[in-house]
Biopython code that builds the backbone (N, CA, C, O; Angstrom):
import numpy as np
from Bio.PDB.StructureBuilder import StructureBuilder

atoms = [
    (1, "MET", "N", (35.667, 117.450, 143.712)),
    (1, "MET", "CA", (36.996, 118.128, 143.353)),
    (1, "MET", "C", (36.186, 118.920, 142.108)),
    (1, "MET", "O", (35.477, 118.379, 141.260)),
    (2, "LYS", "N", (36.453, 120.180, 142.221)),
    (2, "LYS", "CA", (35.747, 121.355, 141.354)),
    (2, "LYS", "C", (36.428, 121.059, 139.783)),
    (2, "LYS", "O", (37.588, 120.699, 139.583)),
    (3, "LEU", "N", (35.577, 121.266, 138.935)),
    (3, "LEU", "CA", (35.986, 121.540, 137.469)),
    (3, "LEU", "C", (37.028, 122.653, 137.341)),
    (3, "LEU", "O", (36.573, 123.737, 137.705)),
    (4, "LYS", "N", (38.146, 122.686, 136.976)),
    (4, "LYS", "CA", (39.292, 124.134, 136.863)),
    (4, "LYS", "C", (39.523, 123.949, 135.252)),
    (4, "LYS", "O", (40.221, 123.180, 134.592)),
    (5, "VAL", "N", (38.706, 124.902, 134.957)),
    (5, "VAL", "CA", (39.581, 124.895, 133.360)),
    (5, "VAL", "C", (40.366, 125.931, 133.026)),
    (5, "VAL", "O", (40.309, 127.131, 133.297)),
    (6, "THR", "N", (41.531, 124.905, 132.037)),
    (6, "THR", "CA", (42.528, 125.617, 132.282)),
    (6, "THR", "C", (43.375, 125.810, 131.064)),
    (6, "THR", "O", (43.189, 124.790, 130.400)),
    (7, "PRO", "N", (44.109, 126.496, 130.503)),
    (7, "PRO", "CA", (44.326, 126.475, 128.967)),
    (7, "PRO", "C", (45.488, 124.963, 128.342)),
    (7, "PRO", "O", (45.961, 124.762, 127.223)),
    (8, "LEU", "N", (45.589, 124.280, 129.434)),
    (8, "LEU", "CA", (46.025, 122.609, 128.973)),
    (8, "LEU", "C", (44.972, 122.313, 128.345)),
    (8, "LEU", "O", (44.780, 122.266, 127.130)),
    (9, "ASN", "N", (44.097, 122.056, 129.435)),
    (9, "ASN", "CA", (42.271, 121.253, 129.121)),
    (9, "ASN", "C", (42.213, 121.790, 127.863)),
    (9, "ASN", "O", (42.289, 120.785, 127.157)),
    (10, "PHE", "N", (42.094, 123.079, 126.866)),
    (10, "PHE", "CA", (41.785, 123.435, 125.618)),
    (10, "PHE", "C", (43.160, 122.556, 124.518)),
    (10, "PHE", "O", (43.295, 122.629, 123.297)),
    (11, "CYS", "N", (43.734, 122.023, 125.215)),
    (11, "CYS", "CA", (45.214, 121.873, 124.344)),
    (11, "CYS", "C", (44.820, 120.494, 124.065)),
    (11, "CYS", "O", (44.595, 120.081, 122.927)),
    (12, "THR", "N", (44.732, 119.707, 125.251)),
    (12, "THR", "CA", (44.057, 118.459, 125.306)),
    (12, "THR", "C", (42.603, 118.303, 124.784)),
    (12, "THR", "O", (42.235, 117.129, 124.816)),
    (13, "ALA", "N", (41.738, 119.126, 124.341)),
    (13, "ALA", "CA", (40.464, 118.981, 123.845)),
    (13, "ALA", "C", (41.033, 118.922, 122.453)),
    (13, "ALA", "O", (40.604, 118.065, 121.681)),
    (14, "GLY", "N", (41.876, 119.684, 122.112)),
    (14, "GLY", "CA", (42.072, 120.119, 120.887)),
    (14, "GLY", "C", (43.239, 118.764, 119.735)),
    (14, "GLY", "O", (43.301, 118.454, 118.545)),
    (15, "PHE", "N", (43.792, 118.451, 120.750)),
    (15, "PHE", "CA", (44.394, 117.129, 120.135)),
    (15, "PHE", "C", (43.876, 115.937, 119.934)),
    (15, "PHE", "O", (44.203, 115.119, 119.074)),
    (16, "LEU", "N", (42.888, 115.832, 120.918)),
    (16, "LEU", "CA", (41.721, 114.800, 120.604)),
    (16, "LEU", "C", (40.745, 115.099, 119.515)),
    (16, "LEU", "O", (40.580, 114.241, 118.648)),
    (17, "LEU", "N", (39.973, 116.401, 119.457)),
    (17, "LEU", "CA", (39.357, 116.613, 118.366)),
    (17, "LEU", "C", (40.166, 116.441, 117.217)),
    (17, "LEU", "O", (39.609, 115.805, 116.322)),
    (18, "LEU", "N", (41.438, 116.865, 116.960)),
    (18, "LEU", "CA", (42.413, 116.641, 115.498)),
    (18, "LEU", "C", (42.612, 115.431, 115.506)),
    (18, "LEU", "O", (42.611, 115.000, 114.353)),
    (19, "SER", "N", (42.836, 114.432, 116.481)),
    (19, "SER", "CA", (43.099, 113.318, 116.124)),
    (19, "SER", "C", (42.102, 112.210, 115.649)),
    (19, "SER", "O", (42.425, 111.151, 115.110)),
    (20, "ALA", "N", (40.856, 112.628, 115.936)),
    (20, "ALA", "CA", (39.349, 111.944, 115.499)),
    (20, "ALA", "C", (39.209, 112.398, 114.163)),
    (20, "ALA", "O", (39.029, 111.489, 113.352)),
    (21, "TYR", "N", (39.248, 113.820, 113.603)),
    (21, "TYR", "CA", (39.714, 114.213, 112.668)),
    (21, "TYR", "C", (40.372, 113.830, 111.394)),
    (21, "TYR", "O", (40.036, 114.001, 110.222)),
    (22, "ILE", "N", (41.487, 113.217, 111.990)),
    (22, "ILE", "CA", (42.328, 112.525, 111.064)),
    (22, "ILE", "C", (42.116, 111.104, 110.834)),
    (22, "ILE", "O", (42.577, 110.473, 109.882)),
    (23, "TRP", "N", (41.210, 110.530, 111.998)),
    (23, "TRP", "CA", (40.596, 108.810, 111.621)),
    (23, "TRP", "C", (39.468, 109.639, 110.764)),
    (23, "TRP", "O", (39.610, 109.434, 109.558)),
    (24, "ILE", "N", (38.703, 110.264, 110.987)),
    (24, "ILE", "CA", (37.727, 110.014, 110.264)),
    (24, "ILE", "C", (37.782, 110.509, 108.436)),
    (24, "ILE", "O", (37.200, 110.003, 107.477)),
    (25, "THR", "N", (38.736, 111.689, 108.509)),
    (25, "THR", "CA", (39.306, 112.459, 107.126)),
    (25, "THR", "C", (40.354, 111.576, 106.603)),
    (25, "THR", "O", (40.307, 111.411, 105.384)),
    (26, "GLY", "N", (41.347, 110.930, 107.279)),
    (26, "GLY", "CA", (42.734, 109.666, 107.075)),
    (26, "GLY", "C", (43.882, 111.164, 106.875)),
    (26, "GLY", "O", (43.721, 112.384, 106.848)),
    (27, "GLY", "N", (44.643, 110.546, 106.805)),
    (27, "GLY", "CA", (46.034, 111.143, 107.064)),
    (27, "GLY", "C", (46.162, 112.258, 105.952)),
    (27, "GLY", "O", (46.455, 113.404, 106.294)),
    (28, "VAL", "N", (45.902, 111.872, 104.353)),
    (28, "VAL", "CA", (46.179, 112.638, 103.414)),
    (28, "VAL", "C", (45.923, 113.502, 103.322)),
    (28, "VAL", "O", (46.752, 114.284, 102.857)),
    (29, "ARG", "N", (44.622, 113.982, 103.690)),
    (29, "ARG", "CA", (43.961, 115.756, 104.257)),
    (29, "ARG", "C", (44.470, 116.509, 105.055)),
    (29, "ARG", "O", (44.448, 117.717, 104.819)),
    (30, "VAL", "N", (44.938, 116.122, 105.961)),
    (30, "VAL", "CA", (45.652, 116.319, 107.102)),
    (30, "VAL", "C", (47.364, 116.923, 106.531)),
    (30, "VAL", "O", (47.875, 118.043, 106.520)),
    (31, "THR", "N", (47.760, 115.815, 106.188)),
    (31, "THR", "CA", (49.190, 115.878, 105.794)),
    (31, "THR", "C", (49.636, 116.513, 104.428)),
    (31, "THR", "O", (50.779, 116.933, 104.249)),
    (32, "GLY", "N", (48.699, 116.549, 103.529)),
    (32, "GLY", "CA", (48.638, 117.314, 102.459)),
    (32, "GLY", "C", (49.809, 116.158, 101.164)),
    (32, "GLY", "O", (50.744, 116.563, 100.473)),
    (33, "GLY", "N", (49.233, 114.675, 101.270)),
    (33, "GLY", "CA", (49.505, 113.694, 100.913)),
    (33, "GLY", "C", (50.664, 113.245, 100.453)),
    (33, "GLY", "O", (51.406, 113.519, 101.397)),
    (34, "GLY", "N", (51.341, 112.730, 99.627)),
    (34, "GLY", "CA", (53.172, 112.212, 99.776)),
    (34, "GLY", "C", (52.888, 110.892, 100.157)),
    (34, "GLY", "O", (51.990, 110.199, 99.680)),
    (35, "ILE", "N", (53.678, 110.571, 101.027)),
    (35, "ILE", "CA", (54.405, 109.801, 101.666)),
    (35, "ILE", "C", (53.089, 108.862, 103.086)),
    (35, "ILE", "O", (52.824, 107.734, 103.500)),
    (36, "TYR", "N", (52.774, 109.959, 103.246)),
    (36, "TYR", "CA", (51.810, 109.638, 104.270)),
    (36, "TYR", "C", (50.429, 108.794, 104.476)),
    (36, "TYR", "O", (49.762, 108.611, 105.494)),
    (37, "THR", "N", (50.219, 108.292, 102.965)),
    (37, "THR", "CA", (48.507, 107.946, 102.779)),
    (37, "THR", "C", (48.309, 106.751, 104.056)),
    (37, "THR", "O", (47.388, 106.500, 104.833)),
    (38, "HIS", "N", (49.439, 106.276, 103.867)),
    (38, "HIS", "CA", (49.615, 105.213, 104.930)),
    (38, "HIS", "C", (49.335, 104.957, 105.899)),
    (38, "HIS", "O", (48.717, 103.921, 106.144)),
    (39, "LEU", "N", (49.677, 105.780, 106.757)),
    (39, "LEU", "CA", (50.245, 106.473, 108.418)),
    (39, "LEU", "C", (48.874, 106.625, 108.639)),
    (39, "LEU", "O", (48.886, 105.920, 109.648)),
    (40, "THR", "N", (47.866, 106.908, 108.555)),
    (40, "THR", "CA", (46.564, 107.526, 109.179)),
    (40, "THR", "C", (46.410, 107.305, 110.812)),
    (40, "THR", "O", (46.325, 108.188, 111.666)),
    (41, "ASN", "N", (46.401, 105.976, 110.984)),
    (41, "ASN", "CA", (46.299, 105.295, 112.525)),
    (41, "ASN", "C", (47.330, 105.924, 113.223)),
    (41, "ASN", "O", (46.885, 106.570, 114.172)),
    (42, "THR", "N", (48.973, 105.994, 113.065)),
    (42, "THR", "CA", (50.245, 106.132, 113.499)),
    (42, "THR", "C", (50.068, 107.957, 113.676)),
    (42, "THR", "O", (50.850, 108.548, 114.420)),
    (43, "ILE", "N", (49.475, 108.372, 113.266)),
    (43, "ILE", "CA", (49.344, 109.579, 113.375)),
    (43, "ILE", "C", (48.247, 110.428, 114.370)),
    (43, "ILE", "O", (48.658, 111.316, 115.117)),
    (44, "ALA", "N", (46.926, 110.084, 114.301)),
    (44, "ALA", "CA", (45.900, 109.772, 114.761)),
    (44, "ALA", "C", (46.600, 109.319, 116.523)),
    (44, "ALA", "O", (46.349, 110.005, 117.514)),
    (45, "TRP", "N", (47.347, 108.237, 116.548)),
    (45, "TRP", "CA", (47.447, 107.763, 117.993)),
    (45, "TRP", "C", (48.537, 108.324, 118.316)),
    (45, "TRP", "O", (48.773, 107.934, 119.460)),
    (46, "ILE", "N", (49.697, 109.314, 117.833)),
    (46, "ILE", "CA", (49.995, 110.317, 117.876)),
    (46, "ILE", "C", (49.637, 111.220, 118.709)),
    (46, "ILE", "O", (49.988, 111.447, 119.867)),
    (47, "PHE", "N", (48.798, 111.789, 117.919)),
    (47, "PHE", "CA", (47.877, 112.905, 118.844)),
    (47, "PHE", "C", (47.087, 112.536, 120.047)),
    (47, "PHE", "O", (46.697, 113.207, 121.003)),
    (48, "VAL", "N", (46.987, 111.562, 119.805)),
    (48, "VAL", "CA", (46.267, 110.975, 121.580)),
    (48, "VAL", "C", (47.047, 110.649, 122.575)),
    (48, "VAL", "O", (46.782, 110.600, 123.776)),
    (49, "LEU", "N", (48.172, 110.396, 121.936)),
    (49, "LEU", "CA", (49.889, 110.682, 123.097)),
    (49, "LEU", "C", (49.909, 111.856, 123.506)),
    (49, "LEU", "O", (49.882, 112.174, 124.695)),
    (50, "PHE", "N", (49.963, 112.673, 122.491)),
    (50, "PHE", "CA", (50.121, 114.072, 123.260)),
    (50, "PHE", "C", (48.968, 114.681, 124.090)),
    (50, "PHE", "O", (49.269, 115.363, 125.069)),
    (51, "ALA", "N", (47.544, 114.466, 123.739)),
    (51, "ALA", "CA", (46.616, 114.841, 124.715)),
    (51, "ALA", "C", (46.534, 114.046, 125.880)),
    (51, "ALA", "O", (45.741, 114.486, 126.712)),
    (52, "ILE", "N", (47.170, 112.920, 126.205)),
    (52, "ILE", "CA", (47.401, 111.883, 127.456)),
    (52, "ILE", "C", (48.543, 113.033, 128.542)),
    (52, "ILE", "O", (48.455, 113.623, 129.619)),
    (53, "VAL", "N", (49.667, 112.830, 127.331)),
    (53, "VAL", "CA", (50.728, 113.567, 128.231)),
    (53, "VAL", "C", (50.841, 115.289, 128.195)),
    (53, "VAL", "O", (51.823, 115.852, 128.679)),
    (54, "VAL", "N", (49.894, 115.926, 127.664)),
    (54, "VAL", "CA", (49.517, 117.160, 128.059)),
    (54, "VAL", "C", (48.749, 116.959, 128.988)),
    (54, "VAL", "O", (48.911, 117.837, 129.836)),
    (55, "SER", "N", (47.551, 115.838, 129.427)),
    (55, "SER", "CA", (46.481, 115.745, 130.158)),
    (55, "SER", "C", (47.435, 116.149, 131.642)),
    (55, "SER", "O", (47.135, 117.057, 132.417)),
    (56, "PHE", "N", (48.552, 115.281, 131.776)),
    (56, "PHE", "CA", (48.874, 114.548, 132.896)),
    (56, "PHE", "C", (49.758, 115.897, 133.685)),
    (56, "PHE", "O", (49.873, 116.206, 134.871)),
    (57, "LEU", "N", (50.300, 116.505, 132.406)),
    (57, "LEU", "CA", (51.106, 117.935, 132.652)),
    (57, "LEU", "C", (50.115, 118.928, 133.407)),
    (57, "LEU", "O", (50.249, 119.347, 134.557)),
    (58, "ASP", "N", (48.990, 119.242, 132.419)),
    (58, "ASP", "CA", (47.850, 119.820, 133.288)),
    (58, "ASP", "C", (47.922, 119.576, 134.726)),
    (58, "ASP", "O", (48.002, 120.421, 135.618)),
    (59, "LEU", "N", (47.874, 118.066, 134.848)),
    (59, "LEU", "CA", (47.654, 117.950, 136.568)),
    (59, "LEU", "C", (48.437, 118.435, 137.297)),
    (59, "LEU", "O", (48.113, 119.331, 138.076)),
    (60, "ILE", "N", (49.988, 117.819, 137.191)),
    (60, "ILE", "CA", (50.943, 118.426, 137.837)),
    (60, "ILE", "C", (50.954, 119.758, 137.944)),
    (60, "ILE", "O", (51.447, 120.049, 139.034)),
    (61, "PHE", "N", (50.623, 120.777, 137.291)),
    (61, "PHE", "CA", (50.549, 121.936, 136.946)),
    (61, "PHE", "C", (49.696, 122.459, 138.102)),
    (61, "PHE", "O", (50.057, 123.300, 138.926)),
    (62, "ARG", "N", (48.544, 121.856, 138.046)),
    (62, "ARG", "CA", (47.299, 122.096, 139.155)),
    (62, "ARG", "C", (48.016, 121.841, 140.608)),
    (62, "ARG", "O", (48.096, 122.707, 141.479)),
    (63, "ASN", "N", (48.426, 120.761, 140.700)),
    (63, "ASN", "CA", (49.042, 120.429, 141.985)),
    (63, "ASN", "C", (49.517, 120.934, 142.725)),
    (63, "ASN", "O", (49.509, 121.040, 143.952)),
    (64, "PHE", "N", (50.280, 121.509, 141.403)),
    (64, "PHE", "CA", (52.191, 122.236, 142.122)),
    (64, "PHE", "C", (51.436, 123.814, 142.214)),
    (64, "PHE", "O", (51.873, 124.462, 143.165)),
    (65, "PHE", "N", (50.911, 124.172, 141.803)),
    (65, "PHE", "CA", (50.194, 125.848, 141.794)),
    (65, "PHE", "C", (48.737, 125.562, 142.672)),
    (65, "PHE", "O", (48.181, 124.596, 142.149)),
    (66, "PRO", "N", (48.047, 126.017, 143.680)),
    (66, "PRO", "CA", (46.737, 125.739, 143.975)),
    (66, "PRO", "C", (45.922, 127.260, 143.650)),
    (66, "PRO", "O", (44.696, 127.336, 143.723)),
    (67, "LYS", "N", (46.526, 128.079, 143.396)),
    (67, "LYS", "CA", (45.914, 129.251, 142.488)),
    (67, "LYS", "C", (45.304, 129.290, 141.565)),
    (67, "LYS", "O", (46.065, 129.760, 140.720)),
    (68, "LEU", "N", (44.169, 129.058, 141.022)),
    (68, "LEU", "CA", (43.832, 129.150, 139.172)),
    (68, "LEU", "C", (44.656, 130.203, 138.707)),
    (68, "LEU", "O", (45.265, 130.088, 137.643)),
    (69, "LYS", "N", (44.729, 131.204, 139.398)),
    (69, "LYS", "CA", (45.568, 132.402, 138.578)),
    (69, "LYS", "C", (46.881, 131.894, 137.972)),
    (69, "LYS", "O", (47.166, 131.735, 136.785)),
    (70, "ASN", "N", (47.682, 131.656, 139.179)),
    (70, "ASN", "CA", (48.999, 131.236, 138.863)),
    (70, "ASN", "C", (48.919, 129.647, 138.009)),
    (70, "ASN", "O", (49.888, 129.079, 137.506)),
    (71, "VAL", "N", (47.938, 129.305, 138.014)),
    (71, "VAL", "CA", (48.070, 127.815, 137.300)),
    (71, "VAL", "C", (47.826, 128.278, 135.234)),
    (71, "VAL", "O", (48.124, 127.625, 134.233)),
    (72, "TRP", "N", (47.174, 129.658, 135.399)),
    (72, "TRP", "CA", (46.937, 130.057, 134.083)),
    (72, "TRP", "C", (48.405, 131.083, 133.652)),
    (72, "TRP", "O", (48.851, 131.472, 132.572)),
    (73, "ILE", "N", (48.564, 131.148, 134.177)),
    (73, "ILE", "CA", (49.918, 132.525, 134.325)),
    (73, "ILE", "C", (51.294, 131.123, 133.905)),
    (73, "ILE", "O", (52.184, 131.734, 133.313)),
    (74, "VAL", "N", (51.559, 130.112, 133.979)),
    (74, "VAL", "CA", (52.509, 129.008, 134.297)),
    (74, "VAL", "C", (52.162, 128.809, 132.951)),
    (74, "VAL", "O", (52.813, 129.246, 132.002)),
    (75, "GLU", "N", (50.737, 127.891, 132.846)),
    (75, "GLU", "CA", (50.695, 127.522, 131.689)),
    (75, "GLU", "C", (50.676, 127.683, 130.560)),
    (75, "GLU", "O", (51.118, 126.895, 129.724)),
    (76, "LEU", "N", (50.112, 128.830, 130.336)),
    (76, "LEU", "CA", (50.289, 130.237, 129.072)),
    (76, "LEU", "C", (51.855, 129.987, 129.202)),
    (76, "LEU", "O", (52.278, 129.162, 128.392)),
    (77, "SER", "N", (52.592, 130.417, 129.872)),
    (77, "SER", "CA", (53.889, 130.674, 130.106)),
    (77, "SER", "C", (54.368, 129.315, 129.272)),
    (77, "SER", "O", (54.942, 129.481, 128.195)),
    (78, "PHE", "N", (54.156, 128.123, 129.718)),
    (78, "PHE", "CA", (54.584, 126.993, 128.918)),
    (78, "PHE", "C", (54.180, 126.719, 127.651)),
    (78, "PHE", "O", (54.857, 126.176, 126.778)),
    (79, "ILE", "N", (53.160, 127.071, 127.578)),
    (79, "ILE", "CA", (52.525, 126.770, 125.764)),
    (79, "ILE", "C", (53.157, 128.301, 125.025)),
    (79, "ILE", "O", (53.113, 128.489, 123.809)),
    (80, "THR", "N", (53.452, 128.818, 125.531)),
    (80, "THR", "CA", (54.285, 129.844, 124.832)),
    (80, "THR", "C", (55.642, 129.509, 124.429)),
    (80, "THR", "O", (55.987, 129.719, 123.266)),
    (81, "LEU", "N", (56.494, 128.976, 125.332)),
    (81, "LEU", "CA", (57.661, 128.825, 125.413)),
    (81, "LEU", "C", (57.895, 127.397, 124.248)),
    (81, "LEU", "O", (58.811, 127.068, 123.495)),
    (82, "THR", "N", (56.507, 126.801, 124.599)),
    (82, "THR", "CA", (56.772, 125.585, 123.680)),
    (82, "THR", "C", (56.610, 125.836, 121.724)),
    (82, "THR", "O", (57.127, 125.333, 120.726)),
    (83, "ALA", "N", (55.613, 126.875, 122.009)),
    (83, "ALA", "CA", (55.479, 127.163, 120.405)),
    (83, "ALA", "C", (56.612, 127.798, 119.931)),
    (83, "ALA", "O", (57.053, 127.556, 118.807)),
    (84, "ILE", "N", (57.489, 129.162, 121.236)),
    (84, "ILE", "CA", (58.510, 129.454, 120.222)),
    (84, "ILE", "C", (59.773, 128.476, 119.871)),
    (84, "ILE", "O", (60.452, 128.701, 118.870)),
    (85, "ILE", "N", (60.071, 127.318, 120.793)),
    (85, "ILE", "CA", (60.877, 126.335, 120.481)),
    (85, "ILE", "C", (60.675, 125.548, 119.021)),
    (85, "ILE", "O", (61.585, 125.287, 118.234)),
    (86, "PHE", "N", (59.107, 125.200, 118.835)),
    (86, "PHE", "CA", (58.952, 124.838, 117.943)),
    (86, "PHE", "C", (59.402, 125.593, 116.402)),
    (86, "PHE", "O", (59.950, 125.404, 115.316)),
    (87, "LEU", "N", (58.912, 126.280, 117.003)),
    (87, "LEU", "CA", (59.200, 127.868, 115.484)),
    (87, "LEU", "C", (60.778, 127.970, 115.361)),
    (87, "LEU", "O", (61.292, 128.293, 114.291)),
    (88, "LEU", "N", (61.439, 127.718, 116.354)),
    (88, "LEU", "CA", (63.146, 128.024, 116.402)),
    (88, "LEU", "C", (63.247, 126.788, 115.687)),
    (88, "LEU", "O", (63.950, 126.738, 114.677)),
    (89, "ILE", "N", (62.495, 125.582, 116.185)),
    (89, "ILE", "CA", (63.619, 124.487, 115.412)),
    (89, "ILE", "C", (63.061, 124.017, 113.839)),
    (89, "ILE", "O", (63.561, 123.191, 113.076)),
    (90, "LYS", "N", (61.774, 124.909, 113.650)),
    (90, "LYS", "CA", (61.607, 124.474, 112.465)),
    (90, "LYS", "C", (62.160, 125.557, 111.553)),
    (90, "LYS", "O", (62.132, 125.409, 110.331)),
]
sb = StructureBuilder()
sb.init_structure("model")
sb.init_model(0)
sb.init_chain("A")
sb.init_seg("    ")
for serial, (resi, resn, name, xyz) in enumerate(atoms, 1):
    if name == "N":
        sb.init_residue(resn, " ", resi, " ")
    sb.init_atom(name, np.array(xyz, "f"), 0.0, 1.0, " ", f" {name:<3s}", serial, name[0])
structure = sb.get_structure()
């Protein structure tokens, strides 16, 4: 199986790096303190779960679209749409 580099691979790596950073430095530095001081492991596990879901979604997109160019277009559109919805909700 050939290694295909896609945008969701970068997102998966980012989530895993963020969870490792949270485990190493603690949740206080990431969330700014407050009531989240004791939730370091929970926050890190949430980002690991995000990484697993995004990785699975990447596999689905790769199987659904055979051409790598189409996978890039669809995944970048998905990331953009997710960011827009996140900002609208926030």
